[in-house]
N, C-alpha and C positions, 0 to 999 in steps of 0.2 A: 351654364357654367360647369355642370358636371361633365358634360360631353367635351367641353373645352379642356378640362383637366385630364380626361382620358387621352385626348389627342396629345397633350403635352407629355404625358407619361410615355406614350408610344414613341414620341420624338426623341426623348432622352434615351430610351432603351435602344432605339435604332442607332443613335450616334455612338453610344457606348459599345455596341456590337461592331460598329464600323471600324473602330480603332483597337478593338480587343486583339491582343497578340499573346500567344501562349508558347512557352518553350516546350517542344515536343521531343521526346527521346525516340530516335529511329534506330532500329536494330537490324543488323545484317543477318539474313536467314542462314547463309552458309556458315558464318562464324558461329551462330548459335548451335547449329548442328554439330560442329566440330568441338566447340568448347564444352558442350554437354558431356563429352566423353573424357576430355583431358584439358587441363587448364593452360599449359604452355609447353612448348617443344624444347628439347635439349638432346644433344648427342648422348648424354648419360642415360637416357631412357630408351635408347635404340639398341636392340640386342645384336644387330649386324654392324655396329660401329665399334671400333677398338676401344673407345672411351666408355663403353657400357658399364654402368655401375649398378648392379642388381640391388644392393642394400639401399642405395639412395632412392631407387624407384620404389622399393617396398615401403620405405618410410614415408614417401610422399603421396602414396596412393590415397590414404584417407582424406587428405585435403585437396589433392589435385583431381581426384575422380571418385566421388562418393558412390557412383554407380558401379565402378569397377571393384571397389571395396566390398559392396554388397554382393556382387556376382561371385567373387572369390569365397566370401563367407557362406553364400547359399550352396555352392558346390561342396564345401567342407561339411555343411549341415546335412545335405542329402547323402553324401558318402557315409557319414557317421551313422545315419539312420538306416541306410541299406545294409551296412556291415552288421548292425545290431539285429535287424529283422531277418535278413536273408543270408547273412554270413558271406556275402560277396558284393562286389561293386558292379556298376553299370556304366555304359558309355554316354558321353555328353557331346552335343553339337553346339558350338558357340558361333553366332553369326553377327557380323557388323555390316551395315549398309555402306559404310564409307570405304572408298579405295584410297588409302592414305598411308604414308610412312609414319605419321605421328599419331593420328587420332583413331585409327581403325584396328584391323586385325593384328597388325604388327605390334601395336601397343599391348593388346591382349596376350600375344605370344611372349612379349618381354616380361609381362607380369607373371605368366606361368613359369617362365624360366627363373625369375626372381624368387618364386615360391619353391623352387627346387625340382620342378618337373623337367623332363628331357624332351627336346624336340627331335622328331624322328628322322631328321636329316641335318646336315651341317656343311660347313666349308671352312677350310683352313686359310689363314692369312698368307698372302704371297710373300710379304716381308714381315716376319714376326716382329712385334714391337718390343723393344728392350725395356728392362725395368726402369732405366733412367728416364726414357721418354715417357713411360707410363706415369712416373712420379711427376714429371713436368706437366703432363696432361692433367693430373689431379690438381696441381697448384694453379693451373690456369682455368680451372673449372668455374671458379667464382666469377671471373671477369667474362668468360664466354657465356656463362648462363644468363647473365643480365642482357647481353646484346641479343642472344637468341630469343629470350622471352619477349624482348621489346619488338623485334621483327615479327616473331610469332607466326611465321608463314609456314605452311606445309611445303615440303620439298619434293612433291610428286613430279613437278615439271617446272621449267623455266620459261617465262613468257618473253619473247623478243619484242623489239620495238613495233614490229608489224602486228603483234598480237597473237601470233601462232605459237602454241606450246611446243617446246622442243625438249628432248631428254637432257637433264643436267650433265654438263661435261665435267667429269671428275675422274681422278685416277682410280683404276680398278684395284681393289684391296684384297679380294678373295679369289681363291682357286675355285674350280668347278664344284658344285654341290654334290654330295653323295648321301644316299639313303643309308640309314643304319641297318645292319643285318639283324636277323631274328635273335641271334646270340646276344648282340649288343642290347636289343630291346628287352630281352628277358632279364637282364641284369637290373633293370629298373621296372619290374613288372607292375602293371597298372598305373605307372607314373609317367607315361609317355604321351605326347600329343603331336599332331600334324598341323601345319599351317598351309592353307591355300590362299595365296595373296595375289591380287591383280597387279600390285606394284612390286618392283624388284625386291628380291631377298638375297642378301650377300652379293649385291651388285649384279644380279642376273635374274631373269624371269624363270618362273616355274614352267618347265617344258611339258608338252602333252604326255610324253612318256613318263615323266615323274608324276604327273597327276594321276595317270592310270595306275601306276605302282602304289601310290599313296592310297587311292580308293580301294584297290585290290586288297592291300594289307589291312586297312581299316574294316573292310566288310568280310574278311576271311572267316569262314566257318569250318570247324568249330573252334579253331585256335584263338579267335579274337572276339568271340560272342560277348564276353564280359570285359573286353578291353585289356586282356592280359598283355597283349603286345602294344597296342595303341588304344588308349581309352578316350582321348579327347581329339576332336577335330575342329579347327577354327577356320572360317572362310568368310570372304566378303561378297558383295553383290555381283562380282564378276563370275561367280560360280553358282548362281541360282539355278540355271537351267542345265539339264543333262547330267545332273549329279544324283546318285542314289546312295543313301546312307542306311545301312542295315543294323538292326538290333540296338538302336539307341533308345534310351528311356527318357532322356532329358534334352530339351532344346532351350538355349539361352539367347534371346534376341536383344542385342545391346542397345538398339535405338528403336522406339516405336515406329512402325511404318506409316508413311504419309497416306498411302492408299491401301485398301483392304487386299487388293490383288497381290501386292508385294509380300504382305504377311502370309497370305495363303500359299504363295509360291515358295517362300522360305520354309514354312512348316512342311510343305509338300516334299522337300528333300528327304524327310524322315518318315513319310507315310506311303511308301511304295507297296505294291501288292506283295503280301507275305514278307514285308520288309523286317518284321519283328519275329519271324517264326523261330528264331533261335532262343527267344525268351519264353517264359511261361505264359500260357494262354489261360486267362481267367474265364470260366464258363459264363459269367454274366457281364463282365466288363471288357473282355477281349484283351487287347494290349493297350493299356493307358500310356499316353505320351505326354509327359508334363512339360508345358511350354511356359517359360518365364520371360516376361517383357519388362525391361528396365527403363525407368524414366525418373527425372528429377522433380520432386515436388517443391514448390516455392511457398515458404511460410507466409502467413497472413500479413505480418509486419513488412515484408519485402515486396509484396505484390505490386504496390504502386510504383516501385522502381522498375518493374518489368511489365509495364502496360496492363497491369491488373491480371496477369496470367497466373494460373494455378499450378502450372508445370512447365518444364522446358519445352515439351512437345506443343503445348498450348501456345507458348510464346513463338515457337518456330512457325506454326500455322498462321498466326496473326501477321508475322512479318512477310509471309508469302502472298498476302492479299488475295486469298482464294475466294472466288464468287460462291456465295452460300447456295445459290440455285443449283450449282453443279453437284453439290453433295446430294441434294434431294433427287436430282435428275439421275445421277449415277446409280442410286439405289433402285429407283423406279424403273430405269432402263434395264437393269439386270433382271428384276422380277418379271418384267413384261417380255423380255427376250426369252427367258427360260420358259414361260408359259406358251410362247409362240413357237417353240422348237418343234421340228417335224416329228420327233419321236417322244414327245412329252408324255403321252398316254402309255406308250410302250414301256417307258422307263419308270413309271410312277411307283411300282412296287419297290424297286431298289432305292428310290429317293425317299420313300416314306419310312424305310427301315431305320431304326435307331435303337440304342441300348439305354437302359436307365442309368441315372447318375453319371452321365457323360458330359454334362453341361459345363462349359467354361465360364469365365467371368463375363465374356462379352459375346457369347454365341447362343443361339437358341438350340432346340433339340433337333427336330427333323429337318431334312432338306426342304426348302420352300416348295410347296405345291400350290400353285395358283388356283383359286376357286374351290379349295377343299378336296376331300378325298372320296366323296360319294358320287359325284357326277362323272359322266363320261366313262363309266365302266363298260367293258365289252369283252366278248370271248372270241376265240379264233373260229372262223367259219370254214376252215379247211381249204380255202382257196390257195392256189399256187401264186407266189409273188409275180407280178408283171414287171419285167425289166423296163427301166426307163421312167418309172414313176408316173405314168399317165399316158393319155392318147398321143399318138405320134403327130408331130407337127408337119403340116403339108408345106412342102417347099419345092422350088423349081431351081434347076441348074442352068446357068448361062455360061457356055464355054467361049472363051476368047479365041483360043487356037488349040490345036491338037495337043501340043506339048506344054501348055500353060496349066497353072494351078487352077482347078475349077473354082469359080466364084459362085456362091450360093446366095440367092436373094430370098429372104424370108418373106413369103407372101401370105403367111397365115394370119388370120384375123382373130385367132383364139386369144382370149385374155388369160393372164396368169390366174391360177386358182387363188381364191380368197382364203383366209385363215380357216373358216368353217368348212369350206369345200375341201381343203387339204386334209383337215381332220377326218372328215367322212371317208376320203379316199384311202387314207392310211388304215382306218378301221376295217375297211372292206377288203384290202389286199395284203396287208402286212401284219395282221394281228398275231400271226404265229411267232413273230419276233418279240413278243412281250416278255419282259423279265418275269420269272415265276415268283410266287410269294416266298418270302425269306423267313427262315428260322435261324436262331442263334446257334452257331456251331463253328468249329475250327476247320476252315477249308484248306489250311496250309499244312496240316499234320499228316504225314505219311501219304500225301496225295500228290499227283502230278500237278504242276502249275497250270492254271487254267487261263483262258482268255487272251493269251498273247499280250498281256498287259506289259507295260514298259519295264520289263525285268532288266536288271543290270546283268552285264556279261559276267560279273563277279559272283552272281548269286548261285551259279550252278557249275562251279569249276570242276566237279568230279564227273560231270556228264560225259560219257564216252561217245555219244551219238546225238545227232540233231533231233529235235522234237518237232512233230507236226502239231501246231497249236489248234486246240479246240476253240472256236470263236465264241465270244460272248454274244448274247442276243443283239446288242447294239452293233457290234462288228459285222455280224451276219446281215443285219438289216441294211447297213450302209452299203455293203458290197452288192446287194440286190437292188437297192433304191437308186443310188447315184451311178448311172450307167451312161454310155454314149447316147442312148435314145431318150434320156430324160431331157425335157426341153429347158430345164434350168441350167444356167451356165456354170454355177459354182455352188459350193456348200462350205459352211464354216463348221468345223468339228470343235465346238466349244465344250471340251471334255477335260475333266480334272486330271491331276497328276496320277499316274498309275493305272489309268483306265484302258490303255492300249491304243492310243491314237496312231502310233507308228504302224502297228500291226493292222489296224483298221484301214489305213490309207493304202498299204501294200496289198491287202486283200481286195480292196475296191479296184485298184489299178490292174491287178492280174486276173480278176474274175472276168471282166469284159473288155476293158480298154486295150489291154495288151493283145487280146485275140482280134480286136477290130482294127489293128494296125496303127494304134496311137503311139507317138513318141512320149515317153514318160520322163519328166524332168523333176528332180528332187532338189528343193531349195531350202537351205537352213543356214545358221550361222557357222562361220568357219570352223570353230572348235567342235562342232557336232556333225560334221559331214560324214564321218565314218560310222556314226551310231546306227544308221539304217541297216547295216549288214548283219547285226545280231538277230533282227527279225526276218532277215532274208535267208540266213543259212543256219543259225543255231536254234532259235525258237521260230520255226518256219511258218510264215504267213503268206508266202508266195504260192499262189494256187498251182502254178505250173510245176514248181519244184516239189510241193507237197504231194501232187498227183503222182509224180515219178517215184517219190519215196514210198508211197503207199502201194502203188500198182507195179512198179518196176524194180523195187528193192534198191533204189539209188542210195548210195552212201556219200555224204557230203565230205569232200576232202578238207584237210586242215590248211593247206596252202591257199593264200588269198587269191593268187593269180588263177589257180585251177577252179576255185569257187566262182570267180567272175565269168568263166566260160559257160557256166550253167545258165546264165541270164540270156534272155532273148534280145533281139535287136531293139526292142522297145526301150531297153535300158542302156543303149549305146552311149548316151551322154551321161557322164558320171555326176554325182551330187555336186552342187555348186553353192557358193555363198550368195547372200542377198545382192552384194555389190556386183558379183559376176553376172547374176541374172539381169540386173538393171543395165549393165554394160551390153549384155546380149540384146535386149530389146532396143538399146540405143545404137545397135550395129557397130559395136566397138571391140569385139573380141572374136576368137576362133569358134566359140560356141555358136555364134550367129551364122557363120559361114556353113557350119555343119547342118544347122536347121534349114538354111536356104537350100542346101543340096537335097534334103529330105522332102521339104514341103513347098519349095518355090519361094520366090522373092516377094510375090504379091502379099502373102500372109505367111510369114515364117512360122507362126504359131498354129497354123492349121493342123487339126487332128493331133494336138499336143495336150497331154494331161499334165498340168502343173500342180505339184504338191509342195506346199510351203509350210515348213515346220516352224514352231515358235513364231507364229504370224504376228503376235503382238509387237515384235521387234520392227515390223515394217513402218508403223507410224509412231510407236512409243519407244523405239530403241535408243533412248538417250545415253545408254551406257555403251553403245556401239562406237567403235573408232570411226574416224572420217573415212578410212580406207575400206570399212566394212558397211557403212551406211548406204542403203539403196536410194536410187533416184525414183521416188514414188510417182512423180508426174509422168516419167517415161514408162514406168510399169503399167500405170493405169491407162495411159493412152494406147499402149500396145494391146492390152486386153480388149478395150473398147473397139479398137480397129478390127481385131479378129472376130469379135462377136458380130459386128456390123457387116463384115465382108464375107465371112465364111459360113454364116448361118449355122445349120445343123452340124457342119464339120469344123466349127470354130474351136478355139482352145476351151478346155474345161479346167476348172480350178477347184482344188481342195486346200482349204486353209486349216491349220491345226494350232490350237492354243488352249492352255488351261486358264489363261487370264487375258482375255481380249482387251481389257482396259488396264493400262499402267498408270497414266497420268490424267488423261482427258477422256471423258466418256464418249466423245465423238470419234475416238479411235475405233470403237466397235462399229459405228455407222460406216466409216470409211472402209473397213474390212468387208462388210456386207455389200457395199457398193461395188467392190471388185468382182463380186459374184453376179452382178446384174448388168444388163445392157445399158447403153448410154441414155436411152429414153425412159428408163425405169429407175433412175438414180434417186436416192433419198437425200434431201438437203444435208450437207455435211458440215455446215457452219452452225454453231450453236444458236446464233441469233435467228437465222432463217428456220432452223429446226423448231425453235421455240414458237415462232409465229404459227407454224402449221400444226404442231402436236401438243404443246405444253401450255400450262397455265402460268400465272405470274410467280408461283412458288417453284417452278421448274419441274412440276409433275405432270404426267399425261392427263389431258382432258379425256372425257369419255369417248368423244369422237376421235380425238387424236390417237388414243390407244387402239381403237378398232382399225384405224387407217394404218398404223404402224404394224399391227399384227398381219394385216393383209399384205403389206409391203415386204415383210420378211418371210412370208409363208413358204415353207419348203427349203429355205436357205440355211437353216441353223439346226444342228444336231447338238443336244445338250445331255451330258452324262457326268454325274458327280458321285463317286463312290466313297467319299470321305467318311460317311456315316456307316458304311458297311463294315462292321466290326469283325466280320468273319475272316477278312483278309487284310484289313487296314487298321493301323494303330489309330486310336482315338485321342486327338489332342485335348488336353485340359489346360486351358489358358489362365494364367495368373499374372496380374500386373503388380510389379514391385516398384513402388514409388519411394524413392530415397530422398530425404531432405537435402536441398542444395548446400546446406551448411548446418553443422551441429551447434550446440549451445556455445561451446568454446570458440568456434569460428564466428558465431554471431556476436559474441562479446568483443572479439578482435575487430570486427567490422565497425562496431560502435566506438572503438578507440581510434581507428585510423581512417575511416571512410566518411568524408564530408557528405557525399551524396546520400548515403544510406542514413546517416544521422539526421540530415535535413529532411529526408522523406519520412522517417519515423516520427520526428518531432512535428513536422508539418501536418502529418495525419492527425496528431492530437490537437494541434491548433485548428485544423480544419473542422474537427468535431465541435470544438468550442465555438468557432465562427458560425457553424450551422445552428447551434443552440441559440446563439445571440440573435441570429436572423429570425429563428422561429419565435423567440420571445418578442423581438421588435415587431414582427408581423402582427402579434396579438394587440399591439398598441395602435395599429393602423385601423381606421374605420370607427366603429361604434365606441370603443374604449377611449378614443382620443377626444371624444366630444360628449362628455358626461355632465349634465346639469339637471336641476329639478324639472325644467320644462320638458325634458325628454320623456318623463314618466307621468305627465299630467293626465294621461288617459286613465290612470288608476283612480284619480279623484273624480273624473267624469263618470266612471263606472259606478262608484258608490253613491254619488250625489244625484244621479239621474232620477228625476221624479220627486225629489225632496224640495222642501221650501221652508222658509222661516227658520225656527230654532233647529229643527232637524238638519236642514241644509248647512247651517253654520256649524253644528256639532260634527257632521260628516266631513266637512271641509277641514275642520280642525284635526280630526283623527287622520285623514288622508295626508295632509301636509306634513304632519309629524313623521309618519311612516316613510313618505317619499324622501324626506331629509335623511332619515336613517339609511335608506336604500342607497342614496347617492354617496353617503359617507363610506358605506361598506364597499361599494364599487370602486371608489377612489382609493381606498386602502388596498384593494387588490391590484390596482394600477401601480400604486407605490411599491408593492411587493415585486411586481414584474420589473419595475425600474431597478429595484434593489438587486434582483437576480441578475439582470443585465450587467449591472455594475460589478457584481462579484465575478461573473463570467469574464468580463473584460479584464479584471484584475488577474484572474487565473491565466487568461491568454497572455497577458503582459509577462507574468512569471514564466510561462512556457517559452515565450519568445526569448526572454532573458536566458533561460536554461539552454535553449537551442544555440544562442550566440555563444554562451560559455562553453557548451560542449564542442561546437565547431572550432572555437578559438583554442580549445585544449588539444585538438587533433594535431596541430602543428608541433606542439610541445611533445606529444606522444610519439610522433614520427621521429623526432630528433633524439628523444631520451630512450625510446624502445626500438632502436633501429633494427636489431636482429629480429624481433618479433614482427615488426612492420614488413620486413622482407619476406618472412614466412607467410604473412597475410597476402602479400602481392602474388604469391605462388598459388593461392587458393583458387578454386573454380569459381566461387562467387565473385571475386575481384576480376577475374578474366572475362567472365560473361558480361559483367556490368561495364567494365572499362574498355575492353578490347572489341566488343561487338556492338557498341552503341555510339551514336553521335547525336549532338543536340541540334535540333532543327527549329528555326523560328517559324511559328505558325503563320500561315498566310492570311493575315487580316483582310477583310473585304476592302478596306481602304486601299491596300496595296494593289488590288485588282482594278478598283474604280479609278485610281489616280492615273492609270495608263491612258485614260481617255482625255486627261488634261492636255491641252495643246502643247505647252512647253515640255511636259514629260514625254508625250508622244514623239516630239521632235528629237528629244535626247535618245529615246529608245531606237528610233530610226538611224540616228547617227552612229550609235554603238553597234547596231546590227550591220550597218554598212562597213564599219571598220573590221568587225569580226569576219564578215564575208570576204573582205580584201585579204585578210590573213590566211583564211582557208584557201583562197584562190592561189596565193603565192605558194602555199604548201603543195597544192595539187599540181601546179605548173612544174614545180621542182621534181615531183614524183614522175611526171610525164617525161621530163627531160632525162632523168636517170634511166627510166625504162627504155627510152629511145636509144640512149647511149649503150645500154646493155644489149639491146637487140642488134645494134650496129656491130658491136664487138663480137657477139655470138655468130652473126652472119659471116664476118671476116674470118673467124676461127673455123667455121664450117668449110670455108674455101680451101683451108689447108688439107682437108681430107679428100679434095678432088684431085683430078689428074693434072697436076701442075709440075713444071720443071723445078729443079733445085733452086735455080736463080729466082724464079717467080715466088717460090715459097719463102726464100730468104727476104726478098723485097716485101712480101706480104707480112711477114713477122715484124719487120722494121716498121711497116705502116701501122700494124696493130699496136706496137709499143708506142709509136708516136701519137696515134689517136687516143690511146688510153691515157697517156700523160696529159694531152691537151684537154680531153674531156674532164679528167679529174681536176685540173686547174680551173676549168670553167665552172664545175659544180661547186668547188670550194669557194670560188669567188661569188657564185650565185647564193650560196648558203650565207656567206657573210652579209651580202646585200639584203637578203630576206630577213636575217636576224636583226639588222639595223632597222629596217622598215617595221618589222613586228614589234621591236622594242618601242619605237616612237608611237606606233598605233596603240600599244597597250598603255602607254603613259597617258595618251589622249582619252582612252576608254576609262582609265581610273579617274581622270578629271571629270569626265561626264558622269560617272557613277557618283562622285562626290557631290556634283551639282544636283543630281537627281535625288540623292539622299537629303540634301538641304531642303529641296522643294517638298519632299514628302514630309519632313519634320515640320516645315512651316505650315503645311495644310493640316497636319496632325495637331499642331498647337492651336490652330484656328478652331478645329473641331472641339478640342478640349475646352477652350474658352466658351464655345457655344454651349457645350454641355453644362458648364458652370452656370452660365446665364439662364439656361433652361431650368436647371434645378432651383435657382433662386425664384424664378417666375412661378414654378410649380409650388414651392413652399408658400409664397404670397397668396396664390390662388386658393390653396387649401385653407389658409387662415381666414380669408374672406368668406369662403363657403361655410366654414364653421360658424362664423359670426352671423351670417345670413340665416342659417338654419335655426340658430338660437333665437333670433328676433322673430322669425316666422312661427316658431313653436309658442313663444310667449303670446303672440297675437292670435293664436289658435288657427292659423292658416296652414300649418304643416303638421301632419300626423304621420309618424314613422313607425314601421313595424320592427319589432326587436328580433334580431337574428342571432346575435352572439349568445353562445350557450350560457356563459356566466350571467349575463344580464337577463336572459330568459329565466334562469333558476332564481335569481334575486326577485324578479317580477312575480313569480309564482309564490315565493316565500312571503313577500310583503303584501300581496293580494290577500292571502289567508290571514295574515296578521291584522290587516285593516278590518276584516270581517270580525275577528275575535275582539278587537278593541271596540268595535261598534256595539257588539253584544254587551261588553262590560259597561260601556257608556249608557246603553239602554237600561241596564239594571240600576244604575245610579239614578237615572232620571225617574225610574219607577219608585225608588225609595223616597225621592224628594216630593213626589206627587201623591204619596200614600194618604197623607192627611186629607188632602183635597178629595181624594177618592172616597174616604169614609163619609165625608159630609154629603157627598152625592150618591151614597150607597143606595138609599131608598129609591131615588130616581133611576139609578142604574138597574136595581132589581126589577122595577116595573118595566123598564125597557127590555130587560132580559126575558120577563114573563111574556110580554107581547111578542118578542122575537121568537120565543119557543112556540107560542100559540100559532104564530104565522108559519112557523116551520112545520108544525103538525098539520095545519091546513094544507100547506103545500104538498106534504107527503100524502095526505088523504086524496087530494086532487090528482096527484101523480098516479096513485093506486087505482083511482076510478078510471082515469084515462087508459091505464094499462089494461084493466079488465075489459074495457070496451074494445080496445084493439084486439085483445085475445079472442073475444067473442066473434068479432068481425073476421078474424083470421080463420077461425074454425068454420064459420058459415061459408066463407069462400072455398075452403078446402072441401067441405061436403058437396058444394055445388060442382066443383071440378071432378070429384069422384063420381058423382051421379052422371055428369056429362060423359065421363070416360066409360062408364058402364053401358050407357045407352049406345055409344059408338061401337063398343065391343059386341053388343047384341045385334046391332045392325049388320056388322061384318059377318057374324055367324049366320044370320038369316040369308045374306047374299050368297054365302058359300053353299048353303043347302039347296037353293033354287037351282033347277036343271039348266044347263047351258043351251 
């Protein structure tokens, strides 16, 4: 019976889950990201719109963007403190990840202008707006504001029907932008800022020339060390790379980064080598760089509205549905790759260096050193470095013909070095490139810049001559390690910002590759193609040029064309973009033809050194335009082709990046694979990689870690000087969490927002429901089945072994106490029922209050219309209403009903009709394409050698065919529209039929649930009656488990014993007289009893003494026997052998 009841419970639970449907709020991640910055768009908030209203923007900031309000207040707070403590102000860098006209840097710039700051450039209107039109614009602002906020779309681009973004077509309003002069900037000393925006400003893009001038002015020393000319610079994610910012003290990151690499890269703009040398150096702290990251916190009462998120960033990550395993994997992959770097031990000293009190909110102290700091220590053995990093690979040449490119077949059976073998090899041959032990000092004060680090051209404007750079140990190691004779095909320079990757690559290229006749191709993003020249001619890392400067007294000319003549033929192909290089390997541009002339057509990349800067853009360049994005399949295939075909003389590859992972950790694996031949590739799909290397949490298994370290051995160089306070500013990160709404805004939400009121009140009701369920559960089980028979075991315990009057007396006492126990237990049950009743009354009141509050909202919206409009402009309203949609949870029944024959047929019919509609659309597209191809072909004939008459006839034919095709297409569209309309009507009918069928099945299931619940209740009642009967008959004994009943049982068990004692005393009193009459007899019996006791004691004493005597006798005999044996052994030892 009990088993049957359990099965029934499972059946009911299964059926209830089958039809359970929940309304789920779905949030759009892109919308959350934008609305976290600003609630709604309007032309009145855009500084490069004639309708810009600074006062309106300033008034709306607290409600429209709490983050922006906090940022502006933080800047004022910092400036005030600096003025008081130092008597001067410092520079700020403000970063927004969004490339947007409304929600990113342009919003920040507008806020700065509204605060009274001056932007360092501007543009005048082509047609100045008259005062009348200005007033007209103000009058229309109310009407336009509503429509703009409702559409609420960013205006970065317009999406056409084909889905391709195109620039918005609008009338140009502004003349060309002009930078303010120093005189103009000095008029507003310390109150100027620059904006670097990826989207247009004043109807135009910021040119490369303007960008250079802006950075030059911002970094100018000593005139602008403290921002006297320009104190603030605002930029978006389009300017993360190739930007150096000097002498800044504060960084403000307007949105938390989704991946750590983005945050590191943003902060890296302000942590260049000696980038803060204009500021005071603290002997213990160096140059602290204060980083503030802004996010919105969500109050406890509102979290249910936002998927239980504690912050806007938390909500954003939840909406992105990121695989948690990838977080674990990304962290473990980084640690393991760092540990597996070829120069791990060489760089340990610089990585282990840190300063006290430099910890930020979310970062540890020292750079990660895998395995601790004591193992793997070694000293230089004085050996000269061996070029090529190992034994030479035995190879054979096969010549096809005399003038053909030699094809080299690699016949070596040598296996790549394992991780441990590579470590031993580096210890033996390259220990002299170990970084020395570090002590805290200012390496930027009155000293030449060291290391060829990625210095900005703006950092040394007063230099009259080029500098020959002194290499860092890492740069010196790479140029000796990665050479043409090194059997490895490529290396990834995974080196932090400011470590000198560019100089490192140039030094490696010119130390051996250039001399060995390699063609050197430099690949980077379009905007950075010219950055290479500063390390080629200004801070010279080119070995050939530096040799001529040192030994021949060469002076580098200022003219770029004369400088270029100093380069060897190895550099004949100028730096190119990613897209240009992928076009090259796809044989689609002039660069390919040039390479073929140099290396032949069989392998154009033969004896070519490829240096790819910002390599993370190859696989993670989501911010690259379609014109700049490379074809990675073509690039990978070309490299593998060269590795396989040309063997020792194949292409060699140097990849450079500070952040190899931007979005997906597998980007790092793909980069490493570019450096390895096709037969040694690492799985680059996460699922396949996981099977080979990872556990179920996304972390390396022990075996997987060893295998991965072997796979990357020699291919990665890692250097991170972020913690080197001698030359780099030390970030101190603080998170500023701003409430999404203040108390006043929260009160407004409770007045006007049904969803929020419902969520808040429902959370209270949910708490009450949970308490009711908890109380109700107490009544299930033992408390629902209380009677005297349940505690009959107490009577059995006390009455066991009794009979006659004593039995009757014990039964009387036990029964009385069991009745009291049952009464007390039932009183407790009554109290629980009373509590449940009170909770239900409270829940009823709450529900009524919720209904009243929700009902009052309509009246509030009508009576407080102006206040309601203000609330609609708030960030809370926008994020809740503009970024979310209600989605019906997919109940299991909705999935299972698909298997129902009728429903399955309906689904097939609907799919067939939808397919027909798609086919009609596709056919029309094909017809249009064919028409366009035909017309294009006919027009191309006009450019051929035709007579005037033929061309006239052809034009007439084109006009005729164009008219004919247009007529056909219009007709076809009408026909398709009619067919589609009919199809959609039929689909709606089918959907209606399907819905009816679903509701019918759902109703049947509900009825079944009701019947099952009735059956379950009846069974429970029968089970209770049966247990009661069995207990009375003594055939059922139950163990008490409920805590209350256990305590009551203990209580009344003790009370029964006390009552029995009392009863015994009463019985003694009643029998006293009888006892006196029998006293004599009792005394006699007592005497006999005592005498018998004495005799028993005497007998026990006699037996004890006998045993003691026997024990002593046996002991003496054993000692005697032992002595005899000892004597025998002594005699035996004395006898001669």
